[in-house]
C-alpha positions, 0 to 999 in steps of 0.5 A: 242263386237260381230262381228255384228255392232249395232246401239248402236255401231254407236252412235256419241260421238261428231261432228265438222263442218266436222267430226263425232266421234264414237266408233270403230267397226269391220267395221273400220278394213280396215281404221284402218289397212291402218292407223296402217300399215303406217310407217309415221303415226306410226313414233311418236307413241308407236307402229311400223307399224303393219301388218294386223293380228296385226291390227285386234288383236289391234282393237279387244282389243280396242273395248273390252276396251269399256265394261270394268268397270272403263276403262279410255281409250276411243279410238274413230273413226274419220269419215268425215260427208259428206261421212262417210269416215274413217279418223283415231282415237282420244282419251280421256284418264283419267290420274287422276281424273278430268284430261284427256289426248287428242290425235288423229291419222289420215291417211296420206291422211288427213294430212295438211287439217285442220282435226287435228286441228278440231278433237283436238278442238272437243276433248277439247270441249267434255272434258270440256263442256260434260265431265266437266273435270278440265284439259286436257293435251297432249303430243307430240314428239318435232320433230312432228312439225305438232302436236305441232303446233296444240296443241300450238294453244289451250294449253300452254307448261308445260314441256319437258321430255325424253320419255324412251318408244319412246327414244325421247324428248316429250313436255307436254301441258295443259289447265284448264277448266277456261282457256278453258272457257275464250277462248270460244266464247260467247253463241249465244243470244236466 
């Protein structure tokens, strides 16, 4: 991806009431660095807090993945619609055919305001309605109570396992397209 941001780069993948989700661009470096360098944000992730140089390298790597044929990893930017403020990232990653893994990471200033729930619900809607996924899963460290509460609103517990990469006990949650369809409100009558 070039250093110039094109209109194509800024295309919206999906929106919620308050949020817009789109591919990451070079213009996201400041917000990305603020998020990825915060030890509290990075506490339950595979990475430690990063310095500015590592953030630039990581962001470049993520953006290069967009152009790779068969890429199953899509990390996207989450912005607030009202002012386009950069809030964090979310992901839909193909685990196996028909199965996507959903996740999100928000800058600390946006915690405890309902944004995590909103972006997670948007991910599920996009996965099932737009991408026609058969199933969506999510994993979280059992100590990450805020994320567990969000996930447990929309998915059912499947298993608990030791995550050797993070030296933690994680929980796997899932929901099928049928289960998701049953929980959706009916379409408005035209």
